[in-house]
mmCIF entry with sequence, helices, sheets and N, C-alpha, C, O atoms, coordinates in Angstrom:
data_MODEL
# 
_entry.id   MODEL 
# 
_entity.id                         1 
_entity.type                       polymer 
_entity.pdbx_number_of_molecules   1 
# 
_entity_poly.entity_id                      1 
_entity_poly.type                           'polypeptide(L)' 
_entity_poly.nstd_linkage                   no 
_entity_poly.nstd_monomer                   no 
_entity_poly.pdbx_seq_one_letter_code       MLAEVNDIRRSTGADPVTAEQIKNAERPAIGHSDYATKFALYCAELALRG 
_entity_poly.pdbx_seq_one_letter_code_can   MLAEVNDIRRSTGADPVTAEQIKNAERPAIGHSDYATKFALYCAELALRG 
_entity_poly.pdbx_strand_id                 A 
# 
loop_
_entity_poly_seq.entity_id 
_entity_poly_seq.num 
_entity_poly_seq.mon_id 
_entity_poly_seq.hetero 
1 1  MET n 
1 2  LEU n 
1 3  ALA n 
1 4  GLU n 
1 5  VAL n 
1 6  ASN n 
1 7  ASP n 
1 8  ILE n 
1 9  ARG n 
1 10 ARG n 
1 11 SER n 
1 12 THR n 
1 13 GLY n 
1 14 ALA n 
1 15 ASP n 
1 16 PRO n 
1 17 VAL n 
1 18 THR n 
1 19 ALA n 
1 20 GLU n 
1 21 GLN n 
1 22 ILE n 
1 23 LYS n 
1 24 ASN n 
1 25 ALA n 
1 26 GLU n 
1 27 ARG n 
1 28 PRO n 
1 29 ALA n 
1 30 ILE n 
1 31 GLY n 
1 32 HIS n 
1 33 SER n 
1 34 ASP n 
1 35 TYR n 
1 36 ALA n 
1 37 THR n 
1 38 LYS n 
1 39 PHE n 
1 40 ALA n 
1 41 LEU n 
1 42 TYR n 
1 43 CYS n 
1 44 ALA n 
1 45 GLU n 
1 46 LEU n 
1 47 ALA n 
1 48 LEU n 
1 49 ARG n 
1 50 GLY n 
# 
_struct_asym.id          A 
_struct_asym.entity_id   1 
# 
loop_
_struct_conf.conf_type_id 
_struct_conf.id 
_struct_conf.pdbx_PDB_helix_id 
_struct_conf.beg_label_comp_id 
_struct_conf.beg_label_asym_id 
_struct_conf.beg_label_seq_id 
_struct_conf.pdbx_beg_PDB_ins_code 
_struct_conf.end_label_comp_id 
_struct_conf.end_label_asym_id 
_struct_conf.end_label_seq_id 
_struct_conf.pdbx_end_PDB_ins_code 
_struct_conf.beg_auth_comp_id 
_struct_conf.beg_auth_asym_id 
_struct_conf.beg_auth_seq_id 
_struct_conf.end_auth_comp_id 
_struct_conf.end_auth_asym_id 
_struct_conf.end_auth_seq_id 
_struct_conf.pdbx_PDB_helix_class 
_struct_conf.details 
_struct_conf.pdbx_PDB_helix_length 
HELX_P HELX_P1 AA1 LEU A 2  ? SER A 11 ? LEU A 2  SER A 11 1 ? 10 
HELX_P HELX_P2 AA2 ALA A 19 ? GLU A 26 ? ALA A 19 GLU A 26 1 ? 8  
HELX_P HELX_P3 AA3 TYR A 35 ? ARG A 49 ? TYR A 35 ARG A 49 1 ? 15 
# 
_struct_conf_type.id          HELX_P 
_struct_conf_type.criteria    ? 
_struct_conf_type.reference   ? 
# 
loop_
_atom_site.group_PDB 
_atom_site.id 
_atom_site.type_symbol 
_atom_site.label_atom_id 
_atom_site.label_alt_id 
_atom_site.label_comp_id 
_atom_site.label_asym_id 
_atom_site.label_entity_id 
_atom_site.label_seq_id 
_atom_site.pdbx_PDB_ins_code 
_atom_site.Cartn_x 
_atom_site.Cartn_y 
_atom_site.Cartn_z 
_atom_site.occupancy 
_atom_site.B_iso_or_equiv 
_atom_site.pdbx_formal_charge 
_atom_site.auth_seq_id 
_atom_site.auth_comp_id 
_atom_site.auth_asym_id 
_atom_site.auth_atom_id 
_atom_site.pdbx_PDB_model_num 
ATOM 1   N N  . MET A 1 1  ? -3.494 -0.704  -7.119 1.00 0.00 ? 1  MET A N  1 
ATOM 2   C CA . MET A 1 1  ? -2.559 -0.847  -6.068 1.00 0.00 ? 1  MET A CA 1 
ATOM 3   C C  . MET A 1 1  ? -3.069 -1.877  -5.094 1.00 0.00 ? 1  MET A C  1 
ATOM 4   O O  . MET A 1 1  ? -2.262 -2.614  -4.528 1.00 0.00 ? 1  MET A O  1 
ATOM 5   N N  . LEU A 1 2  ? -4.372 -1.969  -4.866 1.00 0.00 ? 2  LEU A N  1 
ATOM 6   C CA . LEU A 1 2  ? -4.904 -2.899  -3.923 1.00 0.00 ? 2  LEU A CA 1 
ATOM 7   C C  . LEU A 1 2  ? -4.581 -4.328  -4.344 1.00 0.00 ? 2  LEU A C  1 
ATOM 8   O O  . LEU A 1 2  ? -4.172 -5.158  -3.532 1.00 0.00 ? 2  LEU A O  1 
ATOM 9   N N  . ALA A 1 3  ? -4.782 -4.602  -5.681 1.00 0.00 ? 3  ALA A N  1 
ATOM 10  C CA . ALA A 1 3  ? -4.413 -5.874  -6.138 1.00 0.00 ? 3  ALA A CA 1 
ATOM 11  C C  . ALA A 1 3  ? -2.960 -6.331  -5.984 1.00 0.00 ? 3  ALA A C  1 
ATOM 12  O O  . ALA A 1 3  ? -2.637 -7.445  -5.571 1.00 0.00 ? 3  ALA A O  1 
ATOM 13  N N  . GLU A 1 4  ? -2.134 -5.381  -6.350 1.00 0.00 ? 4  GLU A N  1 
ATOM 14  C CA . GLU A 1 4  ? -0.769 -5.649  -6.244 1.00 0.00 ? 4  GLU A CA 1 
ATOM 15  C C  . GLU A 1 4  ? -0.336 -5.854  -4.714 1.00 0.00 ? 4  GLU A C  1 
ATOM 16  O O  . GLU A 1 4  ? 0.426  -6.778  -4.428 1.00 0.00 ? 4  GLU A O  1 
ATOM 17  N N  . VAL A 1 5  ? -0.779 -5.073  -3.837 1.00 0.00 ? 5  VAL A N  1 
ATOM 18  C CA . VAL A 1 5  ? -0.421 -5.250  -2.426 1.00 0.00 ? 5  VAL A CA 1 
ATOM 19  C C  . VAL A 1 5  ? -0.965 -6.642  -1.976 1.00 0.00 ? 5  VAL A C  1 
ATOM 20  O O  . VAL A 1 5  ? -0.237 -7.437  -1.381 1.00 0.00 ? 5  VAL A O  1 
ATOM 21  N N  . ASN A 1 6  ? -2.217 -6.900  -2.268 1.00 0.00 ? 6  ASN A N  1 
ATOM 22  C CA . ASN A 1 6  ? -2.719 -8.148  -1.856 1.00 0.00 ? 6  ASN A CA 1 
ATOM 23  C C  . ASN A 1 6  ? -2.088 -9.371  -2.502 1.00 0.00 ? 6  ASN A C  1 
ATOM 24  O O  . ASN A 1 6  ? -2.046 -10.436 -1.885 1.00 0.00 ? 6  ASN A O  1 
ATOM 25  N N  . ASP A 1 7  ? -1.592 -9.244  -3.742 1.00 0.00 ? 7  ASP A N  1 
ATOM 26  C CA . ASP A 1 7  ? -0.841 -10.305 -4.367 1.00 0.00 ? 7  ASP A CA 1 
ATOM 27  C C  . ASP A 1 7  ? 0.385  -10.605 -3.518 1.00 0.00 ? 7  ASP A C  1 
ATOM 28  O O  . ASP A 1 7  ? 0.655  -11.761 -3.191 1.00 0.00 ? 7  ASP A O  1 
ATOM 29  N N  . ILE A 1 8  ? 1.122  -9.565  -3.165 1.00 0.00 ? 8  ILE A N  1 
ATOM 30  C CA . ILE A 1 8  ? 2.319  -9.819  -2.338 1.00 0.00 ? 8  ILE A CA 1 
ATOM 31  C C  . ILE A 1 8  ? 1.948  -10.430 -0.974 1.00 0.00 ? 8  ILE A C  1 
ATOM 32  O O  . ILE A 1 8  ? 2.588  -11.368 -0.499 1.00 0.00 ? 8  ILE A O  1 
ATOM 33  N N  . ARG A 1 9  ? 0.929  -9.885  -0.383 1.00 0.00 ? 9  ARG A N  1 
ATOM 34  C CA . ARG A 1 9  ? 0.546  -10.368 0.972  1.00 0.00 ? 9  ARG A CA 1 
ATOM 35  C C  . ARG A 1 9  ? 0.079  -11.835 0.868  1.00 0.00 ? 9  ARG A C  1 
ATOM 36  O O  . ARG A 1 9  ? 0.340  -12.627 1.773  1.00 0.00 ? 9  ARG A O  1 
ATOM 37  N N  . ARG A 1 10 ? -0.611 -12.200 -0.233 1.00 0.00 ? 10 ARG A N  1 
ATOM 38  C CA . ARG A 1 10 ? -1.048 -13.604 -0.404 1.00 0.00 ? 10 ARG A CA 1 
ATOM 39  C C  . ARG A 1 10 ? 0.080  -14.574 -0.584 1.00 0.00 ? 10 ARG A C  1 
ATOM 40  O O  . ARG A 1 10 ? 0.001  -15.730 -0.171 1.00 0.00 ? 10 ARG A O  1 
ATOM 41  N N  . SER A 1 11 ? 1.210  -14.062 -1.250 1.00 0.00 ? 11 SER A N  1 
ATOM 42  C CA . SER A 1 11 ? 2.428  -14.875 -1.452 1.00 0.00 ? 11 SER A CA 1 
ATOM 43  C C  . SER A 1 11 ? 3.177  -15.103 -0.155 1.00 0.00 ? 11 SER A C  1 
ATOM 44  O O  . SER A 1 11 ? 3.999  -16.016 -0.071 1.00 0.00 ? 11 SER A O  1 
ATOM 45  N N  . THR A 1 12 ? 2.927  -14.347 0.792  1.00 0.00 ? 12 THR A N  1 
ATOM 46  C CA . THR A 1 12 ? 3.576  -14.510 2.115  1.00 0.00 ? 12 THR A CA 1 
ATOM 47  C C  . THR A 1 12 ? 2.633  -15.108 3.179  1.00 0.00 ? 12 THR A C  1 
ATOM 48  O O  . THR A 1 12 ? 3.016  -15.288 4.335  1.00 0.00 ? 12 THR A O  1 
ATOM 49  N N  . GLY A 1 13 ? 1.412  -15.405 2.764  1.00 0.00 ? 13 GLY A N  1 
ATOM 50  C CA . GLY A 1 13 ? 0.469  -16.008 3.690  1.00 0.00 ? 13 GLY A CA 1 
ATOM 51  C C  . GLY A 1 13 ? -0.250 -15.039 4.616  1.00 0.00 ? 13 GLY A C  1 
ATOM 52  O O  . GLY A 1 13 ? -0.927 -15.437 5.564  1.00 0.00 ? 13 GLY A O  1 
ATOM 53  N N  . ALA A 1 14 ? -0.074 -13.669 4.294  1.00 0.00 ? 14 ALA A N  1 
ATOM 54  C CA . ALA A 1 14 ? -0.722 -12.682 5.158  1.00 0.00 ? 14 ALA A CA 1 
ATOM 55  C C  . ALA A 1 14 ? -2.138 -12.465 4.635  1.00 0.00 ? 14 ALA A C  1 
ATOM 56  O O  . ALA A 1 14 ? -2.490 -12.786 3.499  1.00 0.00 ? 14 ALA A O  1 
ATOM 57  N N  . ASP A 1 15 ? -2.911 -11.904 5.536  1.00 0.00 ? 15 ASP A N  1 
ATOM 58  C CA . ASP A 1 15 ? -4.339 -11.566 5.202  1.00 0.00 ? 15 ASP A CA 1 
ATOM 59  C C  . ASP A 1 15 ? -4.340 -10.428 4.211  1.00 0.00 ? 15 ASP A C  1 
ATOM 60  O O  . ASP A 1 15 ? -3.386 -9.651  4.210  1.00 0.00 ? 15 ASP A O  1 
ATOM 61  N N  . PRO A 1 16 ? -5.369 -10.271 3.343  1.00 0.00 ? 16 PRO A N  1 
ATOM 62  C CA . PRO A 1 16 ? -5.386 -9.130  2.425  1.00 0.00 ? 16 PRO A CA 1 
ATOM 63  C C  . PRO A 1 16 ? -5.700 -7.850  3.169  1.00 0.00 ? 16 PRO A C  1 
ATOM 64  O O  . PRO A 1 16 ? -6.281 -7.912  4.252  1.00 0.00 ? 16 PRO A O  1 
ATOM 65  N N  . VAL A 1 17 ? -5.340 -6.688  2.637  1.00 0.00 ? 17 VAL A N  1 
ATOM 66  C CA . VAL A 1 17 ? -5.662 -5.409  3.054  1.00 0.00 ? 17 VAL A CA 1 
ATOM 67  C C  . VAL A 1 17 ? -6.895 -4.933  2.424  1.00 0.00 ? 17 VAL A C  1 
ATOM 68  O O  . VAL A 1 17 ? -7.293 -5.560  1.442  1.00 0.00 ? 17 VAL A O  1 
ATOM 69  N N  . THR A 1 18 ? -7.585 -3.885  2.851  1.00 0.00 ? 18 THR A N  1 
ATOM 70  C CA . THR A 1 18 ? -8.803 -3.409  2.351  1.00 0.00 ? 18 THR A CA 1 
ATOM 71  C C  . THR A 1 18 ? -8.449 -2.111  1.572  1.00 0.00 ? 18 THR A C  1 
ATOM 72  O O  . THR A 1 18 ? -7.379 -1.513  1.683  1.00 0.00 ? 18 THR A O  1 
ATOM 73  N N  . ALA A 1 19 ? -9.454 -1.763  0.795  1.00 0.00 ? 19 ALA A N  1 
ATOM 74  C CA . ALA A 1 19 ? -9.369 -0.564  -0.011 1.00 0.00 ? 19 ALA A CA 1 
ATOM 75  C C  . ALA A 1 19 ? -9.140 0.656   0.896  1.00 0.00 ? 19 ALA A C  1 
ATOM 76  O O  . ALA A 1 19 ? -8.423 1.592   0.541  1.00 0.00 ? 19 ALA A O  1 
ATOM 77  N N  . GLU A 1 20 ? -9.746 0.615   2.030  1.00 0.00 ? 20 GLU A N  1 
ATOM 78  C CA . GLU A 1 20 ? -9.626 1.731   3.018  1.00 0.00 ? 20 GLU A CA 1 
ATOM 79  C C  . GLU A 1 20 ? -8.198 1.849   3.493  1.00 0.00 ? 20 GLU A C  1 
ATOM 80  O O  . GLU A 1 20 ? -7.696 2.960   3.667  1.00 0.00 ? 20 GLU A O  1 
ATOM 81  N N  . GLN A 1 21 ? -7.545 0.752   3.701  1.00 0.00 ? 21 GLN A N  1 
ATOM 82  C CA . GLN A 1 21 ? -6.068 0.780   4.077  1.00 0.00 ? 21 GLN A CA 1 
ATOM 83  C C  . GLN A 1 21 ? -5.254 1.366   3.038  1.00 0.00 ? 21 GLN A C  1 
ATOM 84  O O  . GLN A 1 21 ? -4.284 2.064   3.335  1.00 0.00 ? 21 GLN A O  1 
ATOM 85  N N  . ILE A 1 22 ? -5.588 1.125   1.802  1.00 0.00 ? 22 ILE A N  1 
ATOM 86  C CA . ILE A 1 22 ? -4.880 1.687   0.634  1.00 0.00 ? 22 ILE A CA 1 
ATOM 87  C C  . ILE A 1 22 ? -5.076 3.165   0.579  1.00 0.00 ? 22 ILE A C  1 
ATOM 88  O O  . ILE A 1 22 ? -4.134 3.913   0.317  1.00 0.00 ? 22 ILE A O  1 
ATOM 89  N N  . LYS A 1 23 ? -6.284 3.602   0.821  1.00 0.00 ? 23 LYS A N  1 
ATOM 90  C CA . LYS A 1 23 ? -6.587 5.054   0.902  1.00 0.00 ? 23 LYS A CA 1 
ATOM 91  C C  . LYS A 1 23 ? -5.864 5.741   1.983  1.00 0.00 ? 23 LYS A C  1 
ATOM 92  O O  . LYS A 1 23 ? -5.382 6.863   1.830  1.00 0.00 ? 23 LYS A O  1 
ATOM 93  N N  . ASN A 1 24 ? -5.784 5.029   3.134  1.00 0.00 ? 24 ASN A N  1 
ATOM 94  C CA . ASN A 1 24 ? -5.065 5.640   4.262  1.00 0.00 ? 24 ASN A CA 1 
ATOM 95  C C  . ASN A 1 24 ? -3.483 5.732   4.014  1.00 0.00 ? 24 ASN A C  1 
ATOM 96  O O  . ASN A 1 24 ? -2.778 6.599   4.533  1.00 0.00 ? 24 ASN A O  1 
ATOM 97  N N  . ALA A 1 25 ? -3.041 4.784   3.204  1.00 0.00 ? 25 ALA A N  1 
ATOM 98  C CA . ALA A 1 25 ? -1.602 4.873   2.772  1.00 0.00 ? 25 ALA A CA 1 
ATOM 99  C C  . ALA A 1 25 ? -1.460 6.031   1.761  1.00 0.00 ? 25 ALA A C  1 
ATOM 100 O O  . ALA A 1 25 ? -0.411 6.675   1.734  1.00 0.00 ? 25 ALA A O  1 
ATOM 101 N N  . GLU A 1 26 ? -2.410 6.295   0.988  1.00 0.00 ? 26 GLU A N  1 
ATOM 102 C CA . GLU A 1 26 ? -2.313 7.364   -0.001 1.00 0.00 ? 26 GLU A CA 1 
ATOM 103 C C  . GLU A 1 26 ? -2.390 8.750   0.564  1.00 0.00 ? 26 GLU A C  1 
ATOM 104 O O  . GLU A 1 26 ? -1.704 9.650   0.078  1.00 0.00 ? 26 GLU A O  1 
ATOM 105 N N  . ARG A 1 27 ? -3.219 8.959   1.597  1.00 0.00 ? 27 ARG A N  1 
ATOM 106 C CA . ARG A 1 27 ? -3.380 10.265  2.159  1.00 0.00 ? 27 ARG A CA 1 
ATOM 107 C C  . ARG A 1 27 ? -2.207 11.112  2.418  1.00 0.00 ? 27 ARG A C  1 
ATOM 108 O O  . ARG A 1 27 ? -2.184 12.268  1.994  1.00 0.00 ? 27 ARG A O  1 
ATOM 109 N N  . PRO A 1 28 ? -1.174 10.581  3.127  1.00 0.00 ? 28 PRO A N  1 
ATOM 110 C CA . PRO A 1 28 ? 0.067  11.425  3.398  1.00 0.00 ? 28 PRO A CA 1 
ATOM 111 C C  . PRO A 1 28 ? 0.832  11.633  2.189  1.00 0.00 ? 28 PRO A C  1 
ATOM 112 O O  . PRO A 1 28 ? 1.700  12.506  2.199  1.00 0.00 ? 28 PRO A O  1 
ATOM 113 N N  . ALA A 1 29 ? 0.619  10.923  1.114  1.00 0.00 ? 29 ALA A N  1 
ATOM 114 C CA . ALA A 1 29 ? 1.407  11.181  -0.121 1.00 0.00 ? 29 ALA A CA 1 
ATOM 115 C C  . ALA A 1 29 ? 0.812  12.306  -0.947 1.00 0.00 ? 29 ALA A C  1 
ATOM 116 O O  . ALA A 1 29 ? 1.525  12.984  -1.685 1.00 0.00 ? 29 ALA A O  1 
ATOM 117 N N  . ILE A 1 30 ? -0.502 12.507  -0.824 1.00 0.00 ? 30 ILE A N  1 
ATOM 118 C CA . ILE A 1 30 ? -1.189 13.515  -1.627 1.00 0.00 ? 30 ILE A CA 1 
ATOM 119 C C  . ILE A 1 30 ? -0.619 14.897  -1.357 1.00 0.00 ? 30 ILE A C  1 
ATOM 120 O O  . ILE A 1 30 ? -0.442 15.347  -0.225 1.00 0.00 ? 30 ILE A O  1 
ATOM 121 N N  . GLY A 1 31 ? -0.335 15.563  -2.544 1.00 0.00 ? 31 GLY A N  1 
ATOM 122 C CA . GLY A 1 31 ? 0.201  16.913  -2.472 1.00 0.00 ? 31 GLY A CA 1 
ATOM 123 C C  . GLY A 1 31 ? 1.694  16.994  -2.529 1.00 0.00 ? 31 GLY A C  1 
ATOM 124 O O  . GLY A 1 31 ? 2.223  18.094  -2.687 1.00 0.00 ? 31 GLY A O  1 
ATOM 125 N N  . HIS A 1 32 ? 2.388  15.941  -2.415 1.00 0.00 ? 32 HIS A N  1 
ATOM 126 C CA . HIS A 1 32 ? 3.907  15.890  -2.358 1.00 0.00 ? 32 HIS A CA 1 
ATOM 127 C C  . HIS A 1 32 ? 4.296  15.918  -3.843 1.00 0.00 ? 32 HIS A C  1 
ATOM 128 O O  . HIS A 1 32 ? 3.595  15.396  -4.710 1.00 0.00 ? 32 HIS A O  1 
ATOM 129 N N  . SER A 1 33 ? 5.410  16.533  -4.081 1.00 0.00 ? 33 SER A N  1 
ATOM 130 C CA . SER A 1 33 ? 6.005  16.440  -5.478 1.00 0.00 ? 33 SER A CA 1 
ATOM 131 C C  . SER A 1 33 ? 6.479  15.127  -5.848 1.00 0.00 ? 33 SER A C  1 
ATOM 132 O O  . SER A 1 33 ? 6.589  14.804  -7.031 1.00 0.00 ? 33 SER A O  1 
ATOM 133 N N  . ASP A 1 34 ? 6.794  14.272  -4.786 1.00 0.00 ? 34 ASP A N  1 
ATOM 134 C CA . ASP A 1 34 ? 7.175  12.942  -5.103 1.00 0.00 ? 34 ASP A CA 1 
ATOM 135 C C  . ASP A 1 34 ? 6.034  11.950  -4.642 1.00 0.00 ? 34 ASP A C  1 
ATOM 136 O O  . ASP A 1 34 ? 6.298  10.951  -3.973 1.00 0.00 ? 34 ASP A O  1 
ATOM 137 N N  . TYR A 1 35 ? 4.783  12.268  -5.025 1.00 0.00 ? 35 TYR A N  1 
ATOM 138 C CA . TYR A 1 35 ? 3.634  11.562  -4.665 1.00 0.00 ? 35 TYR A CA 1 
ATOM 139 C C  . TYR A 1 35 ? 3.786  10.074  -5.018 1.00 0.00 ? 35 TYR A C  1 
ATOM 140 O O  . TYR A 1 35 ? 3.578  9.220   -4.156 1.00 0.00 ? 35 TYR A O  1 
ATOM 141 N N  . ALA A 1 36 ? 4.134  9.760   -6.226 1.00 0.00 ? 36 ALA A N  1 
ATOM 142 C CA . ALA A 1 36 ? 4.245  8.381   -6.662 1.00 0.00 ? 36 ALA A CA 1 
ATOM 143 C C  . ALA A 1 36 ? 5.224  7.573   -5.864 1.00 0.00 ? 36 ALA A C  1 
ATOM 144 O O  . ALA A 1 36 ? 5.010  6.399   -5.561 1.00 0.00 ? 36 ALA A O  1 
ATOM 145 N N  . THR A 1 37 ? 6.289  8.226   -5.537 1.00 0.00 ? 37 THR A N  1 
ATOM 146 C CA . THR A 1 37 ? 7.304  7.463   -4.740 1.00 0.00 ? 37 THR A CA 1 
ATOM 147 C C  . THR A 1 37 ? 6.821  7.193   -3.328 1.00 0.00 ? 37 THR A C  1 
ATOM 148 O O  . THR A 1 37 ? 6.989  6.102   -2.784 1.00 0.00 ? 37 THR A O  1 
ATOM 149 N N  . LYS A 1 38 ? 6.187  8.271   -2.726 1.00 0.00 ? 38 LYS A N  1 
ATOM 150 C CA . LYS A 1 38 ? 5.671  8.141   -1.283 1.00 0.00 ? 38 LYS A CA 1 
ATOM 151 C C  . LYS A 1 38 ? 4.604  7.133   -1.305 1.00 0.00 ? 38 LYS A C  1 
ATOM 152 O O  . LYS A 1 38 ? 4.632  6.189   -0.516 1.00 0.00 ? 38 LYS A O  1 
ATOM 153 N N  . PHE A 1 39 ? 3.614  7.290   -2.213 1.00 0.00 ? 39 PHE A N  1 
ATOM 154 C CA . PHE A 1 39 ? 2.460  6.266   -2.260 1.00 0.00 ? 39 PHE A CA 1 
ATOM 155 C C  . PHE A 1 39 ? 2.968  4.796   -2.408 1.00 0.00 ? 39 PHE A C  1 
ATOM 156 O O  . PHE A 1 39 ? 2.474  3.870   -1.763 1.00 0.00 ? 39 PHE A O  1 
ATOM 157 N N  . ALA A 1 40 ? 3.983  4.647   -3.298 1.00 0.00 ? 40 ALA A N  1 
ATOM 158 C CA . ALA A 1 40 ? 4.492  3.329   -3.555 1.00 0.00 ? 40 ALA A CA 1 
ATOM 159 C C  . ALA A 1 40 ? 5.163  2.819   -2.247 1.00 0.00 ? 40 ALA A C  1 
ATOM 160 O O  . ALA A 1 40 ? 4.978  1.656   -1.888 1.00 0.00 ? 40 ALA A O  1 
ATOM 161 N N  . LEU A 1 41 ? 5.937  3.671   -1.533 1.00 0.00 ? 41 LEU A N  1 
ATOM 162 C CA . LEU A 1 41 ? 6.667  3.271   -0.327 1.00 0.00 ? 41 LEU A CA 1 
ATOM 163 C C  . LEU A 1 41 ? 5.674  2.871   0.713  1.00 0.00 ? 41 LEU A C  1 
ATOM 164 O O  . LEU A 1 41 ? 5.858  1.836   1.354  1.00 0.00 ? 41 LEU A O  1 
ATOM 165 N N  . TYR A 1 42 ? 4.567  3.677   0.932  1.00 0.00 ? 42 TYR A N  1 
ATOM 166 C CA . TYR A 1 42 ? 3.607  3.338   1.922  1.00 0.00 ? 42 TYR A CA 1 
ATOM 167 C C  . TYR A 1 42 ? 2.850  2.046   1.677  1.00 0.00 ? 42 TYR A C  1 
ATOM 168 O O  . TYR A 1 42 ? 2.524  1.280   2.584  1.00 0.00 ? 42 TYR A O  1 
ATOM 169 N N  . CYS A 1 43 ? 2.580  1.850   0.338  1.00 0.00 ? 43 CYS A N  1 
ATOM 170 C CA . CYS A 1 43 ? 1.995  0.594   -0.038 1.00 0.00 ? 43 CYS A CA 1 
ATOM 171 C C  . CYS A 1 43 ? 2.901  -0.688  0.116  1.00 0.00 ? 43 CYS A C  1 
ATOM 172 O O  . CYS A 1 43 ? 2.468  -1.796  0.429  1.00 0.00 ? 43 CYS A O  1 
ATOM 173 N N  . ALA A 1 44 ? 4.204  -0.388  -0.144 1.00 0.00 ? 44 ALA A N  1 
ATOM 174 C CA . ALA A 1 44 ? 5.155  -1.451  0.163  1.00 0.00 ? 44 ALA A CA 1 
ATOM 175 C C  . ALA A 1 44 ? 5.189  -1.846  1.623  1.00 0.00 ? 44 ALA A C  1 
ATOM 176 O O  . ALA A 1 44 ? 5.309  -3.020  1.973  1.00 0.00 ? 44 ALA A O  1 
ATOM 177 N N  . GLU A 1 45 ? 5.086  -0.890  2.415  1.00 0.00 ? 45 GLU A N  1 
ATOM 178 C CA . GLU A 1 45 ? 5.062  -1.136  3.896  1.00 0.00 ? 45 GLU A CA 1 
ATOM 179 C C  . GLU A 1 45 ? 3.822  -2.042  4.204  1.00 0.00 ? 45 GLU A C  1 
ATOM 180 O O  . GLU A 1 45 ? 3.911  -3.043  4.913  1.00 0.00 ? 45 GLU A O  1 
ATOM 181 N N  . LEU A 1 46 ? 2.672  -1.623  3.625  1.00 0.00 ? 46 LEU A N  1 
ATOM 182 C CA . LEU A 1 46 ? 1.484  -2.424  3.815  1.00 0.00 ? 46 LEU A CA 1 
ATOM 183 C C  . LEU A 1 46 ? 1.647  -3.841  3.358  1.00 0.00 ? 46 LEU A C  1 
ATOM 184 O O  . LEU A 1 46 ? 1.234  -4.776  4.044  1.00 0.00 ? 46 LEU A O  1 
ATOM 185 N N  . ALA A 1 47 ? 2.242  -4.008  2.209  1.00 0.00 ? 47 ALA A N  1 
ATOM 186 C CA . ALA A 1 47 ? 2.454  -5.304  1.602  1.00 0.00 ? 47 ALA A CA 1 
ATOM 187 C C  . ALA A 1 47 ? 3.375  -6.218  2.443  1.00 0.00 ? 47 ALA A C  1 
ATOM 188 O O  . ALA A 1 47 ? 3.159  -7.424  2.559  1.00 0.00 ? 47 ALA A O  1 
ATOM 189 N N  . LEU A 1 48 ? 4.367  -5.607  2.998  1.00 0.00 ? 48 LEU A N  1 
ATOM 190 C CA . LEU A 1 48 ? 5.359  -6.406  3.697  1.00 0.00 ? 48 LEU A CA 1 
ATOM 191 C C  . LEU A 1 48 ? 5.159  -6.467  5.257  1.00 0.00 ? 48 LEU A C  1 
ATOM 192 O O  . LEU A 1 48 ? 5.610  -7.401  5.920  1.00 0.00 ? 48 LEU A O  1 
ATOM 193 N N  . ARG A 1 49 ? 4.480  -5.451  5.788  1.00 0.00 ? 49 ARG A N  1 
ATOM 194 C CA . ARG A 1 49 ? 4.353  -5.431  7.293  1.00 0.00 ? 49 ARG A CA 1 
ATOM 195 C C  . ARG A 1 49 ? 2.933  -5.514  7.735  1.00 0.00 ? 49 ARG A C  1 
ATOM 196 O O  . ARG A 1 49 ? 2.656  -6.105  8.779  1.00 0.00 ? 49 ARG A O  1 
ATOM 197 N N  . GLY A 1 50 ? 1.993  -4.939  6.976  1.00 0.00 ? 50 GLY A N  1 
ATOM 198 C CA . GLY A 1 50 ? 0.623  -4.981  7.340  1.00 0.00 ? 50 GLY A CA 1 
ATOM 199 C C  . GLY A 1 50 ? 0.049  -3.817  8.069  1.00 0.00 ? 50 GLY A C  1 
ATOM 200 O O  . GLY A 1 50 ? -1.136 -3.820  8.401  1.00 0.00 ? 50 GLY A O  1 
# 
């Protein structure tokens, strides 16, 4: 996920995110029945907003 998020950020000229930022995006998704959806959403926010 780190590589994908950073590929998107690179294409927009934004600085890359760190593995720690990806872990922070994953934490609220852990334990949810829709984990994959929530994790993807939080990572999309990182990719597009920072």
